[in-house]
C-alpha positions as CSV (number, residue, x, y, z in Angstrom):
1,X,25.4,27.3,0.1
2,X,22.6,28.5,-2.1
3,X,23.1,31.8,-3.9
4,X,19.4,32.6,-4.3
5,X,18.8,32.7,-0.5
6,X,16.2,29.9,-0.4
7,X,16.5,27.6,2.6
8,X,13.5,25.4,2.2
9,X,13.8,21.7,2.9
10,X,12.0,20.7,-0.3
11,X,13.0,23.6,-2.4
12,X,13.4,21.6,-5.7
13,X,10.4,19.4,-5.4
14,X,7.1,20.2,-7.1
15,X,3.8,20.2,-5.2
16,X,1.8,17.0,-5.8
17,X,-1.4,17.7,-7.7
18,X,-4.3,15.4,-6.9
19,X,-6.5,13.9,-9.5
20,X,-10.2,14.5,-9.0
21,X,-10.6,10.8,-8.0
22,X,-7.9,11.3,-5.3
23,X,-9.5,14.5,-4.2
24,X,-12.9,12.8,-3.9
25,X,-11.4,10.0,-1.8
26,X,-9.6,12.5,0.4
27,X,-12.8,14.6,0.9
28,X,-14.8,11.4,1.8
29,X,-12.2,10.4,4.4
30,X,-12.1,13.9,5.9
31,X,-15.9,14.1,6.0
32,X,-16.0,10.8,7.9
33,X,-13.3,11.9,10.4
34,X,-15.3,15.1,10.9
35,X,-18.4,13.2,11.7
36,X,-16.6,11.1,14.2
37,X,-15.1,14.2,15.8
38,X,-18.5,15.8,16.0
39,X,-20.1,12.8,17.7
40,X,-17.2,12.3,20.1
41,X,-17.1,16.0,21.2
42,X,-20.9,16.1,21.5
43,X,-20.9,13.0,23.7
44,X,-18.1,14.4,25.9
45,X,-20.0,17.7,26.3
46,X,-23.1,15.8,27.4
47,X,-20.9,13.8,29.8
48,X,-19.5,16.9,31.3
49,X,-22.9,18.5,31.6
50,X,-24.0,15.4,33.6
51,X,-20.9,15.6,35.8
52,X,-21.7,19.2,36.6
53,X,-25.1,18.2,37.9
54,X,-23.7,15.3,40.0
55,X,-20.6,17.2,41.4
56,X,-21.7,20.6,42.5
57,X,-18.3,21.3,44.2
58,X,-16.6,21.2,40.8
59,X,-19.5,22.3,38.7
60,X,-17.7,25.3,37.3
61,X,-14.8,23.2,35.9
62,X,-17.2,20.8,34.4
63,X,-19.2,23.6,32.7
64,X,-16.0,25.0,31.2
65,X,-15.1,21.6,29.9
66,X,-18.6,21.2,28.5
67,X,-18.4,24.6,26.7
68,X,-15.0,23.7,25.2
69,X,-16.3,20.3,24.0
70,X,-19.5,21.9,22.5
71,X,-17.3,24.5,20.7
72,X,-15.2,21.7,19.2
73,X,-18.3,19.8,18.2
74,X,-19.6,22.9,16.3
75,X,-16.2,23.4,14.6
76,X,-16.0,19.7,13.6
77,X,-19.5,20.0,12.1
78,X,-18.3,22.9,10.1
79,X,-15.5,20.8,8.8
80,X,-18.1,18.1,7.8
81,X,-20.1,20.8,5.9
82,X,-17.0,22.1,4.2
83,X,-15.8,18.6,3.1
84,X,-19.2,17.7,1.8
85,X,-19.1,20.7,-0.5
86,X,-15.6,19.9,-1.6
87,X,-16.7,16.3,-2.3
88,X,-19.5,17.6,-4.5
89,X,-17.1,19.8,-6.4
90,X,-14.7,16.8,-7.0
91,X,-17.6,14.7,-8.2
92,X,-18.6,17.5,-10.6
93,X,-15.0,17.6,-11.9
94,X,-15.0,13.9,-12.5
95,X,-18.4,14.1,-14.3
96,X,-17.0,16.9,-16.5
97,X,-13.9,15.0,-17.4
98,X,-16.0,12.0,-18.4
99,X,-18.1,14.2,-20.7
100,X,-14.9,15.5,-22.3
101,X,-13.7,11.9,-22.8
102,X,-10.5,12.3,-20.7
103,X,-11.7,10.0,-17.9
104,X,-12.1,6.2,-17.9
């Protein structure tokens, strides 16, 4: 039993700090995944919009699905925008490190 009252699974472990190069790679990867999500959700929204026109009996359900997919596409585009700026910040950190002579 711990006397301090901490019951965390990784209590003694330190948080991994990413280097600017690792951060840049992570941001590039997340930006790409965001782009894929944006395109996929947008395509699904268009698909549901087409289904609503072809199936008037279930048009309301298709319009709801279209709205949800469009919202996800907008959110995913926001992620892309965010990761783009994080990537630019990581590139700037790498550039500053090289100026100081710490980078290779």
